[in-house]
C-alpha positions as MATLAB code, in Angstrom:
seq = 'MSPRNPARAQARSRSRLSRPLRVTLTVALPLALVGGVAFTATATDDRPGGDAPKQARGPVVTASAVLDEIPLADFSNGLFPGSVDNDRGVHLGVGSDLYPADRPGEFWALTDRGPNGLITVDGKKRRTFAVPGFSPAIVRVKADGARLRVLDAVPITTRSGKPVTGLPNQLARDEAPFSYDARTPLETNPNGLDAEGLARAADGTFWVVDEYSPSLVHLSASGQVLARYVPEGLKLQGADYPVVEALPSILLNRKQNRGFEALTVLPGGDLVIAVQSPLLVPDKAAGEASRNLRLLRFSPEEGEVTGEYAYRVDPVNVVDPAEADQSELKVSALVPVDANTVLVQERTDRTARLHRVVLPRDEGILDSRWDDVQTSPSYEQTEDLAGAGVDVLEKRLVVDLGKVPGVPGKVEGIALVGRDTLAVINDNDFGMTDGPEAFDENGRLRDSGLNTKITHVRLPAAIRR';
ca = [
      44.118 -113.859  -51.098;
      43.876 -113.554  -54.776;
      43.220 -116.748  -56.949;
      45.205 -118.018  -59.757;
      43.090 -117.205  -62.035;
      40.930 -113.883  -61.851;
      38.911 -113.627  -65.067;
      37.363 -117.047  -63.802;
      36.710 -116.270  -60.337;
      35.166 -112.786  -61.591;
      32.931 -114.189  -64.422;
      31.845 -117.052  -61.959;
      30.731 -114.598  -59.380;
      28.801 -112.328  -61.631;
      26.773 -115.438  -62.827;
      26.082 -116.211  -59.255;
      24.557 -112.734  -58.712;
      22.746 -112.610  -61.716;
      21.172 -115.773  -61.843;
      18.680 -117.158  -59.221;
      19.885 -120.535  -57.805;
      18.279 -123.510  -58.933;
      18.944 -127.390  -59.870;
      18.188 -128.393  -63.338;
      14.725 -131.005  -63.915;
      14.854 -134.538  -64.918;
      11.951 -136.718  -65.351;
      11.266 -138.537  -62.220;
      10.957 -142.600  -63.265;
       9.514 -145.285  -61.041;
      11.246 -146.871  -58.784;
      12.513 -150.815  -58.446;
      10.515 -152.268  -55.506;
      12.151 -154.989  -53.429;
       9.193 -157.905  -52.865;
       9.348 -159.674  -49.677;
      12.569 -157.679  -48.280;
      11.976 -156.363  -45.209;
      13.815 -155.112  -41.407;
      13.072 -156.253  -38.073;
      13.891 -154.007  -35.280;
      14.291 -153.442  -31.655;
      13.379 -149.535  -30.221;
      13.032 -147.904  -27.179;
      11.310 -145.099  -26.945;
      10.645 -142.268  -24.253;
       6.528 -143.186  -24.173;
       5.161 -144.394  -20.561;
       6.624 -147.783  -19.969;
       9.663 -146.704  -22.640;
      13.492 -147.466  -21.425;
      14.676 -144.235  -22.248;
      14.114 -141.425  -19.423;
      11.571 -138.853  -19.438;
      13.653 -135.881  -19.074;
      16.927 -135.653  -19.900;
      19.130 -133.164  -19.331;
      21.995 -134.321  -22.253;
      21.634 -136.009  -25.549;
      19.766 -139.608  -25.393;
      18.911 -142.140  -26.976;
      15.353 -142.760  -28.109;
      15.225 -145.613  -30.543;
      17.590 -148.519  -31.979;
      16.646 -150.262  -35.020;
      18.544 -153.584  -36.360;
      18.700 -154.003  -39.450;
      17.453 -157.915  -40.424;
      19.966 -160.554  -42.330;
      18.604 -159.526  -45.745;
      20.890 -162.516  -48.230;
      22.961 -159.964  -50.388;
      22.045 -162.628  -53.366;
      18.229 -161.950  -53.147;
      18.847 -158.465  -52.620;
      21.152 -157.916  -55.954;
      19.159 -160.305  -58.118;
      16.384 -158.731  -57.021;
      17.145 -155.966  -58.760;
      19.786 -157.518  -61.505;
      18.614 -160.990  -62.163;
      21.352 -163.352  -62.008;
      24.016 -160.501  -61.260;
      25.190 -162.725  -58.266;
      25.748 -166.396  -57.988;
      27.656 -167.056  -54.769;
      27.226 -163.988  -51.765;
      29.501 -166.392  -49.698;
      26.888 -166.057  -46.607;
      27.145 -162.012  -46.534;
      24.237 -159.777  -45.822;
      23.185 -156.576  -47.380;
      24.690 -153.674  -45.232;
      23.227 -149.859  -46.059;
      25.425 -147.733  -43.904;
      27.007 -145.652  -46.437;
      25.034 -143.004  -45.756;
      21.302 -141.702  -44.592;
      18.751 -138.807  -46.039;
      15.279 -137.707  -44.754;
      12.826 -138.776  -47.155;
       9.481 -137.310  -47.352;
       7.337 -138.686  -45.259;
       7.716 -139.410  -41.523;
      10.039 -142.123  -40.571;
      11.352 -142.622  -43.978;
      14.762 -142.374  -45.145;
      16.840 -142.831  -48.420;
      20.243 -145.062  -47.299;
      23.053 -146.216  -49.019;
      25.012 -149.449  -49.567;
      28.972 -149.162  -49.561;
      30.735 -150.658  -53.415;
      30.170 -154.109  -51.499;
      31.826 -156.516  -48.707;
      35.825 -155.516  -49.558;
      38.652 -156.349  -47.119;
      42.099 -156.771  -46.882;
      44.681 -159.650  -47.096;
      48.156 -159.330  -46.710;
      50.124 -161.590  -49.568;
      53.876 -161.617  -49.427;
      53.726 -158.473  -47.579;
      51.494 -156.427  -49.723;
      48.002 -155.572  -49.129;
      45.277 -156.802  -51.483;
      42.022 -155.453  -52.035;
      39.571 -158.397  -52.142;
      35.848 -158.300  -53.172;
      33.871 -160.892  -51.754;
      30.920 -160.401  -54.196;
      32.216 -158.648  -57.423;
      28.567 -158.582  -58.775;
      27.255 -156.480  -56.206;
      26.681 -153.044  -57.305;
      25.552 -150.138  -55.099;
      22.123 -148.997  -54.312;
      20.128 -146.686  -53.147;
      17.210 -147.659  -50.591;
      14.086 -146.440  -48.882;
      13.703 -147.541  -45.452;
      10.521 -146.980  -42.954;
      11.227 -147.103  -39.331;
       7.901 -148.380  -38.514;
       7.922 -148.900  -34.104;
      10.030 -151.644  -33.687;
      10.656 -152.714  -37.570;
      12.399 -151.192  -40.488;
      11.097 -151.865  -43.694;
      12.245 -151.570  -47.248;
      10.379 -149.891  -48.998;
      12.064 -149.291  -52.552;
      15.230 -149.799  -54.036;
      17.183 -147.986  -56.564;
      19.788 -149.647  -58.458;
      22.962 -147.610  -59.593;
      23.271 -147.864  -63.750;
      25.353 -147.212  -66.330;
      23.349 -145.047  -69.646;
      22.676 -148.832  -71.457;
      20.964 -149.809  -67.700;
      23.834 -151.896  -66.789;
      24.811 -152.163  -62.942;
      28.057 -149.771  -62.340;
      29.271 -152.512  -60.060;
      31.714 -151.625  -56.857;
      35.180 -152.227  -58.662;
      37.767 -150.220  -59.137;
      37.972 -148.194  -62.179;
      41.805 -147.915  -62.765;
      45.026 -150.264  -62.068;
      47.398 -147.126  -62.329;
      45.042 -145.412  -59.481;
      43.067 -147.424  -57.837;
      44.070 -150.503  -55.462;
      43.855 -153.726  -57.919;
      41.007 -155.912  -57.391;
      41.279 -159.305  -56.046;
      38.898 -162.516  -55.591;
      37.439 -162.978  -51.329;
      40.718 -165.197  -50.755;
      43.225 -162.346  -52.513;
      44.127 -165.418  -55.149;
      42.793 -163.966  -58.112;
      42.825 -160.821  -59.644;
      39.769 -159.272  -60.720;
      39.226 -156.591  -63.711;
      38.706 -153.277  -63.010;
      35.376 -151.044  -64.354;
      35.245 -147.287  -65.641;
      32.039 -147.556  -64.524;
      32.763 -148.582  -60.919;
      31.312 -146.554  -58.209;
      32.774 -146.540  -54.225;
      29.063 -145.157  -53.625;
      29.419 -142.845  -50.297;
      27.511 -139.364  -49.386;
      24.035 -139.243  -50.633;
      21.381 -136.464  -51.185;
      18.197 -136.126  -52.640;
      17.187 -132.407  -54.728;
      14.097 -131.209  -54.799;
      13.262 -132.355  -58.438;
      13.821 -135.893  -57.220;
      17.074 -136.850  -59.106;
      19.855 -138.168  -56.534;
      23.682 -136.991  -56.185;
      26.086 -139.471  -54.847;
      30.111 -139.002  -53.815;
      32.769 -141.693  -54.739;
      35.794 -142.201  -53.083;
      37.817 -143.397  -56.001;
      38.306 -140.390  -57.991;
      37.038 -138.952  -55.958;
      34.036 -138.042  -57.598;
      30.516 -136.479  -57.443;
      27.754 -138.512  -59.401;
      23.962 -137.231  -60.868;
      21.605 -139.946  -60.812;
      18.084 -139.864  -62.113;
      15.287 -140.566  -60.128;
      15.768 -144.462  -61.270;
      19.150 -144.445  -60.528;
      20.746 -143.841  -63.719;
      24.201 -142.278  -64.216;
      23.349 -138.416  -65.493;
      26.751 -137.314  -65.254;
      30.172 -138.082  -63.154;
      32.200 -135.132  -62.271;
      35.945 -135.932  -61.598;
      38.907 -133.799  -61.036;
      40.702 -132.323  -63.730;
      43.177 -134.417  -65.533;
      41.703 -137.884  -64.304;
      41.366 -138.715  -67.716;
      38.931 -141.815  -67.138;
      38.417 -144.114  -70.454;
      35.587 -146.533  -71.431;
      32.592 -145.045  -68.965;
      28.898 -145.593  -69.932;
      28.157 -142.191  -69.221;
      29.205 -138.735  -69.279;
      32.417 -137.840  -67.598;
      33.170 -134.155  -66.931;
      36.240 -133.263  -65.302;
      35.398 -130.025  -63.223;
      36.451 -130.213  -59.549;
      39.771 -129.075  -58.988;
      43.091 -131.035  -60.291;
      44.662 -130.712  -56.287;
      41.861 -133.809  -55.537;
      44.277 -136.355  -57.464;
      46.237 -136.482  -54.309;
      43.502 -138.034  -52.216;
      44.479 -140.670  -50.075;
      43.177 -144.106  -51.044;
      40.278 -145.107  -49.932;
      39.765 -141.881  -48.738;
      38.293 -139.886  -51.665;
      34.755 -138.055  -51.056;
      32.550 -139.785  -47.986;
      30.195 -136.835  -47.125;
      27.746 -134.541  -48.801;
      24.496 -133.116  -48.719;
      22.148 -130.733  -50.212;
      21.673 -127.081  -48.910;
      17.859 -125.622  -49.264;
      19.142 -123.407  -52.438;
      19.793 -126.212  -54.019;
      24.081 -126.105  -54.198;
      25.625 -128.859  -52.367;
      28.392 -129.249  -49.793;
      31.068 -132.057  -50.401;
      34.092 -132.971  -48.134;
      37.169 -135.029  -48.661;
      36.857 -137.609  -46.212;
      40.799 -136.702  -45.025;
      43.701 -134.573  -45.664;
      45.145 -134.705  -49.491;
      48.346 -136.228  -49.728;
      50.103 -133.169  -50.481;
      53.269 -133.025  -51.270;
      53.341 -136.578  -49.765;
      51.834 -139.253  -47.773;
      53.754 -138.395  -44.490;
      52.357 -134.833  -44.953;
      48.997 -136.093  -45.570;
      48.365 -138.490  -42.181;
      50.032 -136.172  -40.071;
      48.036 -133.161  -41.456;
      44.281 -131.821  -39.624;
      43.586 -129.414  -42.409;
      40.878 -130.872  -44.657;
      38.954 -129.004  -47.837;
      35.179 -128.529  -48.033;
      33.320 -128.277  -51.704;
      30.389 -126.068  -52.738;
      29.073 -127.504  -56.066;
      26.781 -125.354  -58.094;
      24.551 -127.724  -59.866;
      23.414 -125.010  -61.858;
      26.723 -123.734  -63.265;
      28.162 -127.508  -63.179;
      31.359 -126.352  -61.054;
      32.788 -125.954  -57.901;
      32.203 -122.521  -56.504;
      33.759 -122.475  -53.065;
      36.512 -124.575  -51.543;
      36.926 -124.029  -48.027;
      39.787 -124.699  -45.116;
      38.356 -126.806  -42.286;
      40.663 -128.215  -39.249;
      39.293 -131.101  -37.439;
      40.336 -131.953  -33.541;
      43.496 -133.930  -32.580;
      42.295 -137.349  -32.923;
      42.586 -137.990  -29.050;
      39.993 -135.203  -28.845;
      37.498 -136.934  -30.639;
      38.304 -140.638  -29.243;
      40.703 -140.920  -26.106;
      41.988 -144.282  -27.363;
      43.399 -143.129  -30.760;
      46.738 -141.820  -31.071;
      47.245 -142.452  -35.271;
      45.500 -138.709  -36.640;
      45.230 -140.326  -40.108;
      42.669 -142.047  -38.180;
      39.986 -138.865  -38.064;
      38.014 -138.790  -40.837;
      34.893 -136.485  -42.053;
      31.801 -138.833  -42.623;
      28.799 -137.148  -42.696;
      27.719 -133.719  -43.608;
      23.996 -132.229  -42.154;
      22.061 -128.846  -43.890;
      20.532 -126.830  -41.273;
      19.838 -123.751  -43.289;
      20.803 -122.020  -46.778;
      24.283 -121.946  -45.421;
      24.887 -123.749  -42.230;
      26.208 -127.547  -42.114;
      26.687 -129.781  -39.841;
      30.090 -131.941  -40.064;
      31.044 -135.026  -38.298;
      34.175 -136.085  -37.169;
      34.555 -139.567  -36.561;
      36.938 -142.583  -35.999;
      35.504 -146.171  -36.378;
      34.477 -145.944  -32.502;
      33.092 -142.647  -31.685;
      31.960 -139.155  -33.347;
      31.689 -135.893  -33.084;
      29.263 -133.123  -34.791;
      29.694 -129.850  -35.093;
      27.866 -126.399  -36.460;
      29.932 -124.631  -39.355;
      28.548 -121.726  -41.216;
      29.300 -121.950  -44.659;
      30.875 -118.228  -46.617;
      29.392 -117.379  -49.626;
      32.839 -116.265  -51.349;
      35.090 -118.897  -53.269;
      37.667 -119.420  -49.409;
      40.671 -120.674  -51.205;
      39.678 -121.910  -54.553;
      41.988 -121.351  -57.371;
      44.293 -120.077  -55.105;
      47.962 -120.937  -54.514;
      46.583 -123.325  -51.878;
      45.146 -125.434  -55.170;
      48.514 -126.141  -56.483;
      50.824 -128.760  -55.774;
      53.981 -126.951  -56.314;
      53.151 -124.896  -52.830;
      55.339 -125.138  -50.403;
      54.763 -125.563  -47.488;
      51.206 -126.684  -48.722;
      48.106 -126.029  -47.532;
      48.442 -129.859  -45.703;
      51.582 -128.890  -44.102;
      50.550 -125.634  -42.966;
      50.035 -125.416  -38.957;
      49.299 -121.967  -38.577;
      46.843 -120.963  -41.191;
      45.377 -117.823  -40.003;
      49.272 -116.639  -39.805;
      49.261 -117.946  -43.405;
      46.260 -115.425  -44.752;
      43.668 -118.711  -44.790;
      40.254 -118.501  -43.337;
      39.474 -121.218  -41.395;
      35.755 -122.533  -41.320;
      34.818 -121.608  -37.714;
      33.064 -124.617  -35.875;
      30.804 -125.445  -33.158;
      30.740 -128.587  -31.048;
      26.769 -129.678  -31.223;
      27.215 -133.129  -29.719;
      29.897 -135.673  -28.805;
      28.115 -139.039  -29.912;
      30.485 -141.523  -28.415;
      29.287 -140.267  -25.011;
      25.917 -141.292  -25.753;
      25.153 -144.729  -24.276;
      23.200 -146.629  -27.332;
      25.121 -144.878  -29.945;
      26.879 -147.670  -32.328;
      30.322 -146.932  -33.472;
      31.592 -146.092  -37.094;
      28.671 -144.120  -37.956;
      29.331 -142.749  -41.436;
      25.376 -141.138  -42.087;
      23.123 -138.704  -40.116;
      19.777 -136.919  -40.822;
      17.945 -134.149  -38.560;
      14.516 -135.449  -37.824;
      12.434 -132.796  -36.786;
      14.296 -129.804  -34.595;
      15.997 -131.760  -31.976;
      16.351 -135.067  -33.374;
      19.378 -137.284  -35.340;
      19.131 -140.309  -36.974;
      22.340 -141.880  -37.135;
      23.457 -145.224  -39.353;
      26.222 -147.233  -38.998;
      28.388 -148.603  -41.398;
      28.596 -152.546  -40.099;
      30.803 -153.113  -43.434;
      28.624 -156.081  -44.618;
      29.584 -157.863  -41.621;
      33.241 -158.522  -43.219;
      36.806 -158.367  -41.077;
      40.222 -158.007  -42.835;
      42.318 -160.956  -43.113;
      41.963 -164.393  -44.190;
      40.160 -165.310  -41.450;
      37.225 -163.761  -42.726;
      35.906 -166.879  -44.578;
      35.720 -170.230  -43.158;
      37.249 -172.916  -45.549;
      34.441 -173.351  -47.683;
      34.564 -169.992  -48.561;
      31.695 -168.511  -46.639;
      31.910 -165.853  -44.269;
      32.591 -165.498  -40.511;
      30.149 -162.801  -39.607;
      31.538 -160.151  -37.369;
      28.657 -159.865  -35.531;
      28.519 -156.106  -35.921;
      24.579 -155.251  -37.268;
      23.894 -151.923  -38.877;
      21.491 -149.467  -37.086;
      19.280 -146.508  -36.693;
      19.407 -144.652  -34.199;
      17.487 -142.047  -32.942;
      19.727 -139.334  -30.588;
      17.378 -136.594  -29.043;
      19.576 -133.758  -28.592;
      18.630 -130.823  -25.039;
      18.684 -128.270  -27.818;
      17.032 -127.516  -30.875;
      19.322 -127.591  -33.887;
      16.577 -126.274  -36.417;
      14.590 -122.969  -35.423;
];
């Protein structure tokens, strides 16, 4: 398939062949400590006396650690004093992603943009922010037997050191923000990030993806935004950090609240990103019925996307027999295996499946007619991609987590531990539910009772050799 811009594609190809892959080095800064905050955990294991069987023919849960109730105000004010005066009884959640740290039993985890929900007013849904002063953060946790402790917290900040917050950027593009009860409009913030996927580079810097733009964000080791890569044509104004329009403009057609949610870094330094849901091209109906997603390969060295690949998710009822709405299927996690292989998670809020995928070294559909909104039928509308000349990524099922007793729903982060064990983390949405009943008459949260967990799943065969 010929690209729309052959000169650009040829120049990029020559550049990749002539230069080794690397990641730009930045100076590692001290991490902010959160004193006196800890997790408690419950666990099972396969040692003598443990609850897991010694011999297992299939995947088995070997440990499950439950996040303790940490008041959100205590956590936030420990990073940004005075940022939260009323957390409305909400507790910390760190289930947006999981990435291995450099010591056994330790992980980097990621908070969401903050507790948020939906309330219908006059027939229209309003996006509510229960604690608008909250700002996303990266936390380092350690699984220590039956206890999971917070070791560090890295606040995500602007160039001037202020919290980015989790508020939407642009009223014309994002959902308008309201107070917890949907009565009072809140101001937007061009710095705001709906932080999701997380990866740590070899130089100690972090990469995070965001659902608003969607965007790819490079952070220093101390959490300062070094650059935010957004789709061409976004025209985001007023951010207190560099904004670079370097992603394909077709991504401007992301579904609301379904931008980027999955990210990982390959051993060579390249990043892999997944759009959470099919794009709304040419319209919402086409996107919500589609099974065609896009995976991107991004070179930190070149500062641009170097590959865009066709990925086709399974029918939703194959992943979740209780679900009939295809738009409920999402990709929320990526796991690196080797220089060109990743695990791709497909999920609903109840269950998830993990597939092994080998990425090509070519550009895929990047800069092709499938990146043009005028193409008809669109990539999202095309059922027979192979017949249309599109090379679809082949995938092989590794594990159906919905069939493993003890694995929670809404798994959003997955890490590979050793050769044959997965650590998965679920997003409990800060204990929030949608609707006006989420808070009592005093404006205090009626907690859903769902907890964030880190669950270890041992597989019957090694993933990494």
